[in-house]
C-alpha positions in Angstrom: 170.9 111.9 324.4 172.3 113.2 321.1 169.9 111.4 318.9 167.0 112.8 317.0 163.7 113.3 319.0 160.2 113.8 317.7 159.7 117.2 316.1 156.7 118.0 318.3 157.9 117.1 321.8 161.5 117.5 322.8 162.1 115.3 325.9 162.0 116.7 329.4 165.6 115.7 330.1 166.9 117.6 327.1 164.9 120.7 328.0 166.2 120.6 331.5 169.8 120.2 330.4 169.5 123.1 328.0 168.1 125.4 330.7 170.8 124.4 333.1 173.4 125.0 330.4 172.0 128.5 329.8 172.2 129.3 333.5 175.9 128.2 333.6 176.5 130.3 330.5 175.0 133.4 332.2 177.1 132.7 335.3 180.3 132.8 333.2 179.1 135.8 331.2 178.7 137.7 334.5 182.3 136.9 335.4 183.4 138.2 332.0 181.5 141.4 332.4 182.1 141.9 336.1 183.0 145.4 337.4 183.8 144.2 340.9 187.3 144.8 342.3 189.6 141.9 341.7 189.7 139.1 344.3 193.4 139.5 344.7 194.0 136.7 347.2 192.2 134.2 344.9 194.0 135.4 341.8 197.4 135.3 343.4 196.8 131.8 344.8 195.7 130.4 341.5 198.6 132.0 339.5 201.1 130.8 342.1 199.8 127.3 341.8 200.2 127.5 338.0 203.8 128.7 338.4 204.5 125.7 340.6 203.1 123.3 338.0 205.7 124.6 335.5 208.5 124.3 338.1 208.7 128.0 338.9 208.5 129.5 342.4 205.5 131.8 343.0 206.2 135.2 341.6 206.1 138.6 343.3 202.8 140.3 342.3 202.4 143.8 341.1 198.8 145.1 340.5 197.9 147.6 337.8 194.6 149.5 337.4 194.1 148.5 333.8 195.7 146.6 330.9 196.7 150.0 329.5 198.8 150.8 332.5 200.2 147.3 333.2 203.1 147.9 330.9 203.9 151.4 331.9 207.4 152.7 331.6 209.5 151.2 334.3 207.1 148.3 334.9 208.9 145.4 336.7 207.6 143.1 334.0 210.4 142.2 331.6 209.9 143.3 328.0 208.1 140.8 325.8 210.9 140.7 323.2 212.8 137.8 325.0 209.6 135.7 324.8 209.1 136.5 321.1 212.8 135.8 320.4 212.4 132.4 322.0 209.3 131.6 320.0 211.0 132.6 316.8 214.3 130.8 317.5 215.2 127.5 315.8 214.4 124.4 317.9 218.1 123.6 318.3 218.7 127.1 319.9 215.8 127.1 322.3 217.3 124.7 324.8 215.3 123.1 327.6 214.4 126.1 329.7 211.7 128.2 328.0 210.3 131.4 329.6 207.5 131.0 332.2 204.9 132.3 329.8 205.7 129.7 327.2 205.6 127.0 329.8 202.2 128.3 331.0 200.9 128.5 327.4 202.0 124.9 326.8 200.2 123.9 330.0 197.0 125.7 328.8 197.2 124.1 325.4 197.7 120.6 326.7 194.8 121.0 329.1 192.5 122.2 326.4 193.4 119.4 324.0 192.6 116.8 326.6 189.3 118.5 327.5 188.4 118.9 323.8 188.8 115.2 323.3 186.5 114.5 326.2 183.8 116.9 325.0 184.1 115.7 321.4 182.8 112.3 322.5 179.5 114.0 323.5 179.2 116.0 320.3 179.2 113.0 317.9 176.1 112.8 315.8 174.7 109.3 315.7 174.8 107.7 312.3 171.9 108.6 310.1 171.0 111.7 312.2 170.9 115.1 310.4 173.9 117.4 310.8 173.2 120.6 312.7 172.7 123.4 310.2 175.2 126.2 309.9 172.5 128.7 310.9 171.9 126.9 314.2 173.1 130.0 316.3 170.1 132.0 314.9 167.5 129.3 315.8 165.7 129.5 319.2 167.1 126.6 321.2 163.8 124.9 322.1 162.6 125.1 318.5 165.9 123.5 317.3 165.3 120.6 319.7 161.8 120.2 318.3 163.3 120.1 314.8 165.5 117.2 315.9 168.8 118.9 316.6 170.8 116.9 319.1 171.1 118.2 322.7 175.0 118.1 322.4 175.0 120.5 319.5 172.5 122.8 321.3 174.5 122.9 324.4 177.6 123.7 322.4 175.9 126.7 320.7 174.1 127.9 323.8 177.3 128.0 325.9 180.4 128.0 323.7 179.1 130.0 320.8 177.2 132.5 323.0 180.2 133.2 325.3 182.6 133.4 322.4 180.5 136.0 320.6 179.8 138.0 323.8 183.3 138.0 325.4 185.9 137.3 322.8 184.3 139.1 319.8 182.3 141.9 321.5 184.4 142.7 324.6 188.0 141.4 324.3 188.5 142.3 320.6 187.9 146.1 321.0 190.1 146.2 324.1 192.9 144.4 322.2 192.5 147.0 319.4 192.6 149.8 321.9 195.7 148.4 323.5 197.4 148.0 320.2 196.5 151.6 319.2 198.0 153.2 322.3 201.0 150.9 323.0 203.8 149.6 320.9 204.2 146.7 323.3 203.3 143.2 322.0 200.6 141.2 323.7 202.1 137.8 323.1 202.7 137.0 326.7 199.3 138.1 328.2 196.5 136.0 329.6 193.2 137.8 329.8 191.7 136.7 333.1 188.0 137.5 333.2 188.0 137.9 329.4 189.1 134.3 329.0 185.8 133.2 330.6 184.6 132.2 327.1 187.3 129.5 327.0 186.9 127.9 330.4 183.1 128.3 330.7 182.1 125.7 328.2 184.4 123.0 329.7 182.9 123.8 333.1 179.4 123.6 331.7 179.9 120.1 330.2 181.4 118.8 333.5 178.7 120.3 335.7 176.0 118.9 333.5 177.4 115.5 333.9 178.1 115.1 330.2 181.9 115.0 330.2 184.4 113.5 332.6 187.9 114.8 332.7 191.1 113.3 334.1 192.0 114.5 337.6 195.1 116.5 336.3 193.0 118.2 333.6 190.2 119.0 336.0 192.7 120.5 338.5 194.2 122.7 335.8 190.7 123.8 334.7 189.9 124.8 338.2 193.0 127.0 338.4 192.4 128.7 335.1 188.7 129.2 336.0 189.8 130.8 339.2 191.8 133.5 337.3 188.8 134.1 335.1 186.6 134.6 338.2 189.0 136.8 340.1 191.1 139.2 338.0 191.7 141.0 334.7 194.6 140.5 332.3 197.9 139.2 333.6 201.5 139.0 332.4 203.6 136.2 333.9 207.3 137.1 334.2 210.1 135.0 335.5 210.1 136.7 339.0 207.2 139.2 338.8 203.6 138.7 337.6 201.8 141.9 336.7 198.0 141.6 337.1 195.4 144.1 336.0 192.2 144.9 337.9 188.9 144.0 336.5 186.8 146.6 334.6 185.3 149.4 336.7 182.4 150.1 334.3 181.0 148.2 331.4 178.0 149.0 329.3 176.4 146.3 327.1 173.2 145.6 325.3 171.6 142.5 323.9 172.6 141.8 320.3 169.8 142.3 317.8 167.9 139.2 317.2 170.1 137.1 319.5 168.5 133.9 320.8 171.3 132.6 323.0 171.9 135.6 325.4 174.6 137.2 323.3 175.5 140.8 324.2 177.7 143.5 322.6 179.3 146.7 324.0 177.4 149.9 323.6 177.4 153.3 325.4 176.7 156.7 323.8 177.6 158.7 326.9 181.2 157.8 327.2 183.5 154.8 327.2 181.7 151.5 327.0 184.5 149.9 329.0 186.3 151.9 331.6 189.0 150.9 334.1 189.9 152.6 337.4 192.7 154.6 335.9 190.5 156.0 333.0 191.8 153.6 330.3 189.1 152.0 328.2 187.3 151.9 324.9 184.5 153.7 323.2 182.0 151.4 321.5 178.8 152.1 319.7 176.5 149.2 318.9 179.4 146.8 319.1 181.8 148.8 316.9 184.9 150.4 318.5 185.2 154.1 317.7 187.5 157.0 318.6 186.4 159.3 321.3 185.7 162.1 318.9 182.8 160.2 317.4 181.0 160.7 320.7 182.4 164.1 321.8 182.7 166.1 318.6 181.7 164.4 315.3 182.0 166.9 312.4 181.7 166.5 308.6 185.4 167.3 308.3 186.5 164.5 310.7 184.1 162.1 309.1 185.5 162.9 305.6 189.0 162.3 306.8 188.2 159.0 308.5 189.4 155.9 306.5 187.3 153.3 308.5 183.9 152.9 307.0 182.3 151.7 310.2 183.7 154.6 312.2 182.4 157.0 309.5 179.0 155.4 309.7 178.9 155.6 313.5 179.9 159.2 313.5 177.2 160.1 310.9 174.5 158.3 312.9 175.7 160.2 315.9 175.0 163.4 314.2 171.9 162.1 312.4 171.6 161.5 308.7 169.5 164.6 308.0 171.8 166.9 309.9 174.9 165.3 308.3 173.5 165.6 304.8 172.9 169.3 305.3 176.2 170.0 307.1 178.3 168.0 304.6 176.5 169.5 301.6 175.6 166.1 300.1 173.7 166.4 296.8 170.7 164.2 296.2 171.0 162.1 293.1 167.6 160.5 293.1 164.9 159.2 295.4 162.4 156.3 295.0 159.9 154.3 297.1 161.6 151.2 298.6 160.0 148.1 297.2 161.6 146.0 299.9 160.3 148.2 302.7 156.8 149.5 301.8 156.1 153.0 303.0 159.8 154.0 303.2 161.9 155.9 300.7 165.4 155.2 299.3 167.5 158.3 298.8 170.8 158.2 296.9 173.4 160.9 297.5 176.8 161.8 296.1 179.5 161.5 298.8 182.2 164.1 299.2 185.8 163.2 298.4 187.2 160.8 301.1 190.0 158.3 301.5 187.4 155.5 301.6 187.4 153.3 298.6 184.0 152.0 297.6 184.1 148.6 295.9 182.9 149.0 292.3 183.1 152.8 292.3 184.1 154.5 289.1 187.5 156.1 288.9 188.5 159.4 287.4 186.5 162.7 287.6 183.3 162.7 289.6 182.3 161.2 292.9 184.4 158.3 294.3 181.2 156.7 295.6 177.7 157.3 296.6 175.6 156.6 299.7 172.2 155.1 299.8 170.2 156.2 302.8 167.6 153.6 303.8 165.1 152.9 306.6 165.7 149.7 308.6 163.1 147.1 307.9 163.1 145.9 311.5 162.0 147.9 314.6 164.5 149.1 317.1 163.9 148.2 320.8 162.2 151.6 321.3 159.8 150.9 318.4 161.4 153.3 315.9 163.0 152.4 312.6 166.6 153.5 312.2 167.9 155.4 309.2 171.3 154.4 308.0 173.6 154.8 305.0 175.2 152.2 302.8 178.2 153.0 300.5 177.5 152.1 296.9 179.5 152.5 293.7 179.4 156.0 292.1 178.3 154.4 288.8 174.8 153.7 290.2 172.2 156.4 289.5 169.0 154.6 290.5 168.2 154.1 294.2 166.5 150.8 293.6 169.5 149.6 291.6 171.7 150.7 294.5 169.5 148.8 297.0 169.7 145.7 294.9 173.5 146.0 294.7 173.8 146.0 298.5 172.2 142.6 298.5 173.9 141.3 295.4 170.7 141.3 293.5 169.5 142.9 290.3 167.1 145.8 290.3 164.2 143.6 289.1 164.8 140.9 291.7 165.1 143.4 294.6 161.9 145.2 293.4 160.0 141.9 293.8 161.0 141.4 297.4 158.1 141.2 299.8 160.1 142.9 302.6 163.7 143.2 303.5 165.1 143.2 307.0 
C-alpha cells in the first residue's frame, strides 16, 4: 500500500485510509483543544497505573486550576531541583533508585522507541519509488496521492505533522513561554496531559487503521498515556504526591492560513487565547504570543521599547498601520507601485530609535532601520487584503529595492515578478 499508484486515480483503499486517518486526527485535536473539566477519576486511574509500572504506590492527588498555579508557594509537590540534580549527577552517583519522574520518563521513552520501530516498517518507501518531497505538508492530500506519494507518507503528514503543528507548536509552545515568564520553577518534571495528544495520537491512528501492530506491553502503556491526554491537563509526578492541572477553560483558535491538513493556531483579539479557571493563560494573536498590553493598551512608546520584532508588529497591526504612522511620527522616505502586487503601493518609512536590530542596517548617525509597508498579495478570510510592515535595512532608499531585499532578490528580479503572495 506504500507503492506508487497511477497519477490519475488513487486507489479507493488509500483514499478510505486517508479519510479515516483525518477523522482520528480530528478526534485527537479535539482532546488537545478541549475546554471540558478534567475527568478526574480517569486521570487518577491512569496515573496510578503508571506509578505501579515503575514500582511506586499510587500517589495522593492534588488538583490545581492551571499549570500556572500548580507550583504555587507551599505546593505539596517537591521542588524540581532534586530531579535536575539527579539527571546531572555522574552515573556512579545516581544509584539504582531514580526519582519517579525519571522512571516515568524512561518508561515513556522506551514505549515510544518500540512503537516508532513498528510504525517505521510501514513508512518504508519501496525501492525505485520517489521520495516524498519536503513540501508535502503544503500539498492537498488527495492530490499528493494522485501524484504518486505513498499512503504511508500521507498518513504520517495528515496525522503526525498536523497534530504537531497544531498542539505542540501552536498551543503548547506559547503556554511554556508564558509559564517560564511568570515562574522561576523549572519544567523538567512535567507531563502535559491533553497537550501531549500530538505524541500519542499518531500511534493510535496507525493501530486503529490496522497498519501497525504493537507488543501487548507497549499497547498497554500507550492506552495509559492516551488516557491522560484524554482526561487532564499538565501533571507533575512526585514521590508521594502528584499535582494535576485542570484542562483549559477557554481556548480560541483559527485555521492556519493555507493549511491543507487541518492545522490550527491560537488567535483571540478580545482577551487571552488560552484561559484557565483561575485566570492564568496566554494572549496570542495570529499564532504569536504577545503581552497583554498589545491587546489592552498598545502605544507608540510601548512599541518603541519592545525588543521582540513579532510583538512590535502585532501591536502596530492592533493600532493599524495608518494610525501608528501618524502617532509615531514616521517619516515617509519614498513610495512606489508594487510590481509584485499590481494595484498596490509600497511605502518605505524611517523607523524611530528602538532596541531592535535590523539585519543589514547601517550604523552610526541616522535611522537604525526602516520599515516597508506592503499590502498582502493574498486575501484574508473576510475578503480584505491586510497591510503589514517589514523591517528592512536603513541603507535602502528605494521601496522596490526594499521589497526585493525581503525576498533575497535584486530590485530587477523582484520587479519582474508576476505576483507575490
